[in-house]
Every structure is written in C-alpha cells, then in structure tokens.
C-alpha positions in Angstrom: 23.5 25.2 130.6 26.8 25.4 132.4 29.4 23.5 132.1 28.8 22.2 136.1 25.1 21.1 135.4 26.0 18.9 132.4 28.3 17.1 133.8 26.1 17.2 137.4 22.5 16.8 136.5 23.0 12.7 135.1 25.0 12.2 138.1 22.2 13.3 140.5 19.3 11.6 138.6 20.8 7.9 139.0 21.0 8.4 143.1 20.2 5.2 144.0 18.5 4.1 139.9 19.3 1.9 137.8 20.6 3.5 134.4 18.7 1.2 132.4 15.7 2.7 133.8 17.2 6.3 132.4 16.8 4.9 128.7 13.4 5.0 128.6 11.3 8.3 129.1 8.3 7.6 130.5 9.0 7.5 134.3 12.8 8.8 134.2 13.3 11.3 136.8 15.8 12.8 134.4 14.3 12.8 131.3 10.9 14.7 133.9 13.0 17.7 135.2 14.7 18.2 131.8 11.1 18.6 130.4 10.4 20.7 133.7 13.0 23.3 133.1 12.2 23.2 129.5 8.3 24.6 129.6 10.1 26.9 132.6 12.0 28.6 130.1 9.1 29.4 127.9 9.4 29.2 124.0 12.5 27.4 123.2 13.9 25.7 119.8 16.3 22.0 119.6 17.4 20.1 116.7 17.5 16.7 118.1 19.5 14.1 116.1 19.6 10.4 116.3 22.6 8.2 115.7 22.8 4.3 115.1 24.6 1.5 116.5 27.3 2.1 114.0 27.2 6.2 115.1 26.1 7.0 112.0 23.1 10.0 112.2 19.9 8.4 110.6 17.7 11.2 111.5 17.3 15.0 112.5 14.5 17.1 113.8 14.9 21.1 114.1 11.6 22.7 116.0 10.0 23.7 119.1 12.1 21.7 121.9 9.9 19.4 123.4 7.7 18.3 119.7 11.6 18.1 117.8 12.7 15.6 120.9 9.3 13.5 120.6 9.5 13.0 116.6 13.4 12.0 117.2 11.7 9.0 119.6 9.5 8.4 117.4 11.7 8.1 114.4 13.8 5.0 116.2 10.5 3.3 116.9 9.6 3.1 113.2 13.2 2.7 112.6 13.3 -1.0 114.1 10.1 -2.4 113.3 
C-alpha cells in the first residue's frame, strides 16, 4: 500500500464511528474493507504477529493472508482463557 493509503485508510473507516468498535473484526467496516481488498488481490501471503501488553511477541503466523490473520486472532482468544 502507498503511505498515504496507510495513513488515511483507518481515518476513513473511523468517520462517525467509535474506536472501540474497530477493535473487533465482526461488524468492523475497516476489517471488512480490508478483506475485500485482499480477496481482489488473489493469491497473497502475510506474516501476522501478536504482541502482549508489554509489546513482547507471543505469536507469529505465516500463510495465506486471511487464514494467517484468523490464526493470529484465535491465538489471542486461546491466550486469554
């Protein structure tokens, strides 16, 4: 992504919405738009990481972009039990 897109994309999604709502994937307009973009790209891969409250790396996943992201999200849910 171009630097201007990276800076403005979240601001556009926030327009008129609560920041708290954007923390979650479900019902998050920013997340839904990102998924649409990834699907339009076709085959793509990503490295997703999860950090804890101390900013320590606690999980890393590499693979197909959406599957890798979902694995990282699941890792945090498991870690909070």
